[in-house]
Structures are given as C-alpha cells and as structure tokens.
C-alpha positions in Angstrom: 39.6 19.5 37.9 37.5 21.9 35.9 34.1 20.9 34.6 35.2 20.4 31.0 38.1 18.2 31.9 35.8 16.2 34.3 33.2 15.7 31.5 35.9 14.6 29.0 37.3 12.1 31.6 33.8 10.8 32.3 33.0 10.4 28.6 36.3 8.4 28.1 35.7 6.2 31.1 32.1 5.5 30.3 32.9 4.8 26.6 35.6 2.3 27.6 33.2 0.6 30.0 30.6 0.1 27.3 33.0 -1.2 24.6 31.8 -4.4 23.1 28.2 -4.0 24.4 26.7 -2.7 21.2 26.0 0.5 23.0 28.1 3.7 22.6 28.2 7.1 24.4 26.5 9.8 22.3 27.2 12.6 24.9 27.8 13.2 28.6 26.5 16.3 30.2 27.3 17.3 33.8 25.2 20.1 35.4 25.2 21.5 38.9 21.7 21.0 40.6 21.9 22.6 44.0 24.4 20.7 46.2 24.3 17.7 43.8 25.5 17.3 40.3 23.4 15.8 37.6 25.2 13.5 35.2 23.3 12.8 32.0 24.7 10.0 29.8 23.1 9.7 26.4 23.7 6.3 24.8 22.9 4.9 21.3 23.2 1.8 19.3 26.8 1.2 18.0 26.6 1.5 14.2 30.3 0.7 13.7 29.4 -3.0 13.9 26.9 -2.8 11.0 27.7 -4.1 7.6 29.7 -1.2 6.0 28.1 -1.9 2.6 24.6 -1.5 4.0 23.9 2.2 4.1 20.1 2.1 3.8 18.7 -0.2 6.5 17.0 1.3 9.5 18.8 0.9 12.8 16.7 -0.4 15.6 16.6 1.9 18.6 17.9 0.6 22.0 15.5 -1.4 24.0 14.7 -0.5 27.7 16.6 -3.7 28.7 19.7 -2.5 26.8 19.5 0.9 28.5 19.1 -0.7 31.9 22.2 -2.8 31.3 24.1 0.3 30.1 22.9 2.2 33.2 24.3 -0.5 35.6 27.6 -0.5 33.7 27.9 3.3 33.8 26.9 3.4 37.5 29.5 0.7 38.4 32.1 2.7 36.4 31.4 5.9 38.2 31.3 4.2 41.6 34.7 2.6 41.0 36.6 5.7 39.9 37.2 9.1 41.5 36.1 11.0 38.4 33.0 12.4 40.2 35.0 13.3 43.3 33.4 12.9 46.7 30.3 15.0 46.2 26.9 13.6 45.6 25.5 13.2 42.1 22.5 11.9 40.3 22.9 9.7 37.2 20.5 9.6 34.3 21.2 7.3 31.3 18.9 7.5 28.3 18.9 7.4 24.5 19.0 10.7 22.7 15.5 12.0 22.0 14.2 13.0 18.6 14.7 16.6 19.5 18.5 16.2 19.6 20.3 17.6 16.6 22.1 15.3 14.2 25.8 16.1 13.8 27.9 13.0 13.2 27.6 10.5 10.4 26.7 7.8 13.1 23.8 10.0 14.3 22.5 10.3 10.8 23.0 6.5 10.2 20.8 5.7 13.3 18.0 7.7 11.8 17.7 6.2 8.3 14.1 6.0 7.4 13.1 9.1 9.4 11.9 12.5 8.1 14.7 15.0 8.6 15.2 18.7 8.0 18.7 19.6 7.0 20.0 23.2 7.0 22.6 23.5 4.4 25.7 25.7 4.5 24.3 28.0 1.9 21.4 28.7 4.3 18.7 26.8 2.5 16.8 24.2 4.4 15.5 21.0 2.9 13.2 18.3 4.4 13.0 14.7 3.2 13.2 11.1 4.2 16.7 10.0 5.1 17.2 6.9 3.0 21.0 6.5 2.8 24.1 7.5 4.8 27.6 6.8 3.6 31.1 8.2 3.7 30.3 10.9 1.1 27.1 12.2 2.6 23.3 11.5 2.8 20.5 10.9 0.4 17.0 12.3 1.0 13.8 11.1 -0.8 10.5 12.9 -1.2 12.2 16.2 -0.8 10.5 19.4 0.1 12.6 22.6 -0.1 12.3 25.4 2.4 10.8 25.9 5.8 8.2 28.5 4.7 5.3 26.1 5.4 5.7 24.6 8.9 2.6 22.5 8.4 4.5 20.6 5.7 2.0 21.2 2.9 4.5 22.1 0.3 4.3 20.0 -2.8 6.7 17.2 -2.8 8.7 16.9 -6.0 9.2 13.2 -5.5 12.9 13.5 -6.3 15.9 12.4 -4.3 18.6 14.7 -3.2 22.3 13.9 -2.5 23.9 16.1 0.2 27.7 15.9 0.7 28.9 16.2 4.3 30.6 19.6 3.8 27.2 21.1 2.6 25.4 20.1 5.8 25.4 22.6 8.6 22.9 20.9 11.0 19.9 18.6 10.9 17.0 17.5 13.0 14.6 14.6 13.0 11.0 15.6 12.4 8.3 14.1 14.7 5.8 12.0 12.7 2.7 10.6 14.4 2.1 8.2 11.5 5.0 7.1 9.4 4.4 5.8 5.9 6.3 2.5 6.6 3.9 1.8 9.6 6.7 2.1 12.2 6.0 4.7 14.8 9.1 4.4 16.9 
C-alpha cells in the first residue's frame, strides 16, 4: 500500500472511531522517521453539532482531557487494524496550532473571535477579527487592508467586510498576546 492510500485509510478509520465524541479529525500526516513512522493526528471540536443558526459564537478549543480520550480512541483503533502494517510507529494526537492555515468552513468556524489574515484570490490581503462564518462566507470586523505593515500599525477603518468563499485563497490566525475580549486561548 502506498503512503497516500495508507494515509487516506488511516484518516477514514480514525474519523469513524471518533464519530459521536464531539471530536473530528482535521488531518492525518504520516512521516518516516528512521526505522519508525510518525503518525500525527490533528483533532478539533466538531462544529457540525452546533446550532446552524448561530454563526457568531466562539467555539471553545478542545480540553486536554478531550484530547487524551481521543488519543486513547485513536491508539486503540490503530492497534486493532492492520492499517499501519507490522512496522513500529509513534502516535501523536493534538489539536491544530494557530500556525495551521485555515482552509475549510469548519476551520474558520472554530476560529470565530480571532484575528485572521485572509489572502484573497485577487492577491490582496486583509486582516480583521473573524466575527461570522456561514454558508456564504465570512465577515471580518475592524479591518486593516494590506500586509505592508507587519507590526499592525495601519489605521483601522472600523468597518466590516464580507468575504464570499470563492474570493478566499487562504487564511491564517494571527497570534495575539492580549485579546480585546480578555480571552487569551
């Protein structure tokens, strides 16, 4: 079995084992590390169970206890199947860090309330607070256009900006050491 097929099989098996737990698989990465393989499973809170009419509430990150339970579930799943073959491997289960790019609507939804920089398909970047995610796209508040000032000292126009999904090329959460809402997670 080639590595891509193995990763797809692992992703499917792990996703099935976590169904109903409130935790979903964000990504599975398998890397060769010497004689062992490193299996990294990134998990996140399931946003499909949220009220579909609520597009603006912050989603709480996973707790360490939830990640520990997910780790046991993933480990048991890998031990009970032959998806990893007979060779040794190391398993890491964690939540995606803030440095991971946002690609899917679910990834955006988990980051409502955070400062994000969005690169648009026309090539122009925009930074703002993600305040809503719905089927049509996202809404940013306190928008700053451009990336010319990495220190973030550009004047804020205070306006909101609606971005439709087709206009978003990529996005990333910006690290904030002191958020305006007082939450630092």
